[in-house]
N, C-alpha and C positions, 0 to 999 in steps of 0.2 A: 547656320540656315535660314534663319529669321531675316538676318541683313541680306541674303541674295536673292529670297523673294520679294524684298521690298524694291531690290536693287531693278530686279524683272519688270515688276509691273505696280509696286509702289503700295502693297497691300499686307502690309506688316499686321495691320491693327487686327488683319481679319483671324489671322494666325494666333494671335496671343490670343482672343476670343474663344477659338478651338481649342488650344489647351487648354483655357479655365475651363470651358466646358467636361472637359475630359475629365480635368482635376476632381472637378464638382460629383462628376458620375461616380467617380472611384472613392467619392468619400461619404454617399449617401449607404451602402450598404453598413460602415459603420457606425452611422447616425441611428440603425434600427437595431443593431448590437448592443448599443449602449441603450439606448431606450427599454429595449427587453429586460436588459438588466434592471434598470430602476424602475421595477413594474410599480403599480400604483397597487394601493388597498382593493381598489375596484376598479375595470375599465368595462368602461361600455357602449355599444352607442345603437341607433335607433332600428338599423338596419342588418342588423345578424344578433343569435346567442351571444352571452357572456360569457366570460367565467369573472363573477365578479372581484372577490377581492383575491388578491395574487396570496403567496406564500408569504412574500416579501424578502425582508433581509433574512437569511439563515446563518448560522455562528460557519465560520470557515472551516471545512473540514471537521463536522460533527464526527464524535466516537459512534461511529456506525454497531452498536454492542446490540446484540438482537434481544428483543425484551418479553419477557412473558406475556403470553396469548391472555387477555382480559376473560374474565368469566361471567355468567350470568348473575347478579348478588343474590345469595337466600340466605340475607342477615335474618334475624326475627322481627316480625310484626312490629311498627311502633304501636307506643301505647295510644289507645284511644285520644287522648287528651293532647298528645306533641305534634304539634302544628310542625315541625321539624325547623324551625329557628331557636337560635341560643340567646337572641335579643328579644328584648319585650317592645311589644308593637305599641304605638300611640292610643289605641283604641282599643277593646277586645273585635276580633275578627270572627264574622258571622260566614262561617266556611265550614263545607265539608271537605277535608283530606284526605283521598286514599289511595291505597297504590294500587294497577291495576292487577297485579298477581291476585289479588283478594275479591278480586269483582270475576274476571273471567281468563281462565289458566290457560285457554285456546289462543286468546289475543297477547297473552304472555309469550307463550312459546313459538308464534310467529313473528314478535319482535325480536327475541332473543336470535331466532334462526335467522333475522336478516343483520342483526347486530353483528352477527359473526361472519358471515356469508362477506360483508364489507371490511373483515375485519378490523372492526373497531377499536380502539382502547379504551374510550368512554361514550356513552349516549346517557341522554338524561332528557326526558321527552314528560309534554305536561298537554292534559286536554283538558279545557276547563268551559264553563257553563257559567258565566258571569251575572245572569239572571237570578240564579240560585244559589248561588255561590259555592258552586260542587269543582273539584279541583281532583283530576285523577294523574299520579304520578309512574313514569318508568324509567329505572336506571340501569344504567350495564356497565360490567368493568371499574375502571379506577380513574381517580382524579393525578392521583400521582402513582404511576405504574412502578417506579422504583421503589418505593415507600411502600407499597402495597396500601394504599389509600382508598379506599373503595369510593365512588360516587354516592352523593346521598343527596335527598330533597335541596338542602339549601346549599349545596355546592356552588360557587359563586365560577364565571367562565366572561372572559373577555368576549364578547358577543361578536364584537367585527362589525358591521354595518348595520345590523340590528342598532344600533346606538341612535343613526339618522332619525329615526322615530322619538325617541326620547328628546334630540335635540331639537327636532319641529316642535314637539308639544311644549320645549320651553319658549321658546318665541311666539309659540300662539298664545301664552301667559300673556308676554307684553303686549301681544295686538288686542285681547280681551282688555286688556287696561290704558289702553289707548297711547300708548306709550310707542307701536314700531304700527306702521304701514306696508303691509305686504307688497305694494305699486307704487312705494316712491323708490327716487331715486338711491341708491345703495350708499353712495356718496354723502350722504346726508348723517348717516348712523357711522361711518368711520372716520370722518371729519379731513376727507381729501378725496380727491379725483378720482372715479375707479372708471376707466375709460377704454373701450373697445378703440384703437385707434383706426380701425377698418371701417369704423361704422359712429364718427364720433358725435352723430347728433342722437344715437341712442341711446335709452340710458339704461342700465343693469338693477332689476328691481331683486327686492329679498326671495318673491316669488319665483322668478328665475331660477336663483339658487336652488331652494327647494324641490323646485322640476326638474331641474340638472340641463337648463337650457339657457343658461346664461353667457357662453362661452369661455366664460375662465374652464381650464380644462388642467388634468394632471402634467404639469411641466415638469424638464429635468430639472429643474432650481426645485421645485414642491419636493418630488420626490426624493433628492437626496437627502431632503431634510429630515426624510423620517427616523422615527424612535428616537427624538432628540428634540430639543428643542432649537431652531433654526437661527444661524448665526444672524440670517436679515431679518428683517422686519417685514409684516406681512406688509403693509407700505410700501417696499422696493420690492419685493414680487411682483405688487398689483402694477408696478408702475411697467415693467417690463413688457415689451411687445409680443412676447413671448410666451405670455401666461396667457393667452387669447386665439381662439380659432380665429380664421376671416369667414366665419360665418355670425349672422346680425342676431345681436342677444333676444331671445324669445322667439328664435323660427327654428333652432333645430336641436335634439336632445343628445348630449351628449353626459355617458354620467361623471359625474366629478368630483373626488374629494375635496380637492381645494376648491371647492364651490361650498363645502359644507363647514370647511376650514373659516372659510370668509363669514361664513352663518356663523358660527359659533364667537368670532369676533364681535361682530353685531351684536349679539347677545350680550356679552361682555361688558361693551360699552354701551349702550343702550341703561342694562339692568345696573351697571357698574359694580358689579362683580362677578369672580370668575367663576366660567362656565359652574365647575363640580358646586363652587357653592352655591349658585342660582337654582340648580336643578335638585338640592338638597332642600332649599328652601322652600321651592313651589309643587317639589312633585314627591321628590323619595321619601320624606320626614313626614310628609300631610298623610300620604298612604303607608305608614309605618316599614317602608322598606327597606331594605341592608342592601345596599345597590350603588355606585359611583364613578364617575369619569377618573379619578385619582384613586388607585387601588389603595393606597394607604390611607384613607379616609372608611375605606368600609368597617363595619363596627366587627364585623369576623373576618381577620385576616389569615385565619389558621384554614380555612376551608375553599382555597380557590387551586381551582382545575390547572395543573400544566399542561402543554398544548404539546403534541406530536403530530409529526409529518406521515402520509402515508406508506412510507419505509419504518415506520415507530420510530423515527429518531426525535429524540425530545428537540423541539425549536423554540419553546419558551419557558423552563422554569419557573416556578412559584416565586424566586427570588428576585428571577428577571423582571419578570410582573410587576412586583412590589417595586420597584426601583421607579415607575414614573412616576413621574412630578410636574404642579405644573411652575409657569416662569414667574409665578407670582407679580408678572405686567399684564394687564387687561389687552385684549387683543391680541395678542403674540403668540399662543401656545395653538400650530399649526395642526396637530396628532392629534388631538382629544374630540372633538366635537363628533368628527365622523366614525370613528371606529373604537375609541376606548372607553368602553362602559363595561363595569363589573357588576354582572346579577346572576342571580339566580333564573333559572326558566320558569319556576312559579310565581316568582314576582314579577319577574316581565310579562308573565299570562295574568297578573294582577294588573298593570297597567293596561292593557288589551280591554281587560273587562272594564275599566272605566271610560276608556272609548265608545265599549260597545253599549253602555249605560248613557250616554252622552254629554260623558265629562266628569261623572262622578260614579263615586265609589264608598261605602262605608258612610253615607251621609257628609262625604267630603269633597267639595265639586274642585276639580280641578281645571277644568274649562267649560266654558258656554256651550251649547249647541253646536251655535252657530260655528264656532272654531272647530269643531271636531267634523262638522259637513267641509267648511272649507277644507280640511286636511283630506276630505275621501273623495274630493271633486276629480276626478281622475280624467282630466281635460287632455292630456296628452297621449297622442294614440303612437302606439309602436308598434313595432312587427310583431313582438309577443303579448307583447302586455299594453296596459292604459296606466299610465304614470299620474299618481295625484302628489302630495307634501309629505314626501319620504314612504308613501304607502303606493302598491301597485294594484292592478284588477284585472283579473283571468278570468273567463268562462269556462265549464266544464271539464278542470282535467282530472279532477275528483269525483263529485257528486253533482249528476246527470239533472242541468238544467237550472244549477245553482252556481253562481259566480262566488269569488272569495276574495279577500284582500291577503295580500303578501308582500312580502322581502327577505332579501335572503344575507346573507354574510361569509364571507370566508378571510381569513389570515393565517399563515404558520401552520397551516394542516387541521384549522379550525374552521366546522362550517356550520352554520347555524339558519334557521328559517322558522317563519312564522307564518298561521293561516287564520284568518277569523272569514267565518262564511257571511256570505250577503243573503239581504242587507245585513247592516252594522248590527240594528238591535237584535237580532237574533241572539249575539253576546254569546257565539260560541265558538270556539278554534283550537289550535294547535301550538307550543313550540317548543322546538327540536333543537339539541346542540350536540355535536360529535368531535371528540379529535381521534386522530390518528386513522378515519375512515378511508379506504379504495377506491373512492368516490368519483364520481362523473357529474355532469350536468347534464338535462332534460333540455326539449328544443327550445324552451320558454326560458331557459337560462336560469330553473331550479333546478335543487340541489337532488342528485339522483338518491343517495343514501336517504335524504330526509321526506323524500318523496316517496317513495317503500315504505318506508314507517308511516307516514302520515294515510299511506294506503289502507293499511291494515287496521287503522282506529276510525277510517270513514266507514269501511266494510262492517265492524262491529260497532260501528256508535250506536244504535240502539241497547245492546245490551250492558252501555256505560250508562247514557242518558235515560234511564228508564222516567216515563212520566210520571210527575208525583202523584197522580192521581192513582196510578197505576197502584203505587205502592202503599197509598193510604187504605184502595180495597184490600191488598194482604194483611 
């Protein structure tokens, strides 16, 4: 057929081009099918609401055994002197920790109702006032449904993309020490050129990584390496043209786990220590917090929550989560910095309280006030919220005329969300983690079950945080 056309009018090249176009068009659907299979932890763009972290890889044909429905906790109240920790803090905590059940039975009933409505396997919620050191906790269901192990205040969860905030805190420590410049070319810190070949004259900076504007996106090669140390180095992936969007660095917001993996590599290279080791030294240990990017480094490894999807199928057992290890080589772990943080909601709330107090807690300074302000400078404006350095800002979703800072995370059926009332110096907020919930997303990308639970807290806020002056009068 081709030869006959060429003999007639000498245009065989045109026919070949047409055939090539047809083949390409036929392959496009397979590209999207494979891309959806290798979903990233989080995938967002500035012009649509997002499903943040996907459930990621789940076991092939998991055993779909019906699990017993969780029940609200009704175990005895803890002793007044029990702060919920099995390990000692670096210094005495000046805190007041109470269960919501002991303060407001009506609120407890509403929280139980919502947790049951969304069929959650587990819910752990903390409401905090960082200025007064007051924390109110709520737990529902089971950390391990098969073992019938109940959730408690110290249960550790892999909180998915809430890890991005602690990763940025580690980076800002280096900024405070004068070792890292947010607006310098990241090639300086990685030791090799990182260039979007579509815009060779535009530098990619650490700030762009934090704000999701670097043009580095969750490419197929990056996603294939999930849940294991990739056989390719960070450098090999970044030297691929397929790791970059055709958008000028700094000009376009696109949520990128890969960008935060690069940020983790920068932290390791600049500090000379693995991310988890550095985080222990500059954040977790100074605040007396039992948390880790590498689960095996937790002090208490016996209280990690298993993860269940919305069908109540186990997607990540405790043993599977304990397998997570570092590579032992700086700058190579691609799936630690963006989502592999194991922490209890109350410890996460303590980190938020530190930020709300200008970078200091328990007389221990973690960050300068300037670094905290820089983190919460939400200069990137998207369709649903404003983006800062691992934190977002929205108006009016909960309490009228009050904005709030927030972030969400999801992976394998776990959903997490934090909210801090603005201005930051109010130093009050909520941390929520769920597993197994049949939830969805709000228009702004927030998690529906977390939003519903938070709404109950906002409505009854004053019943929890009675002014100290009123308490003294009583």
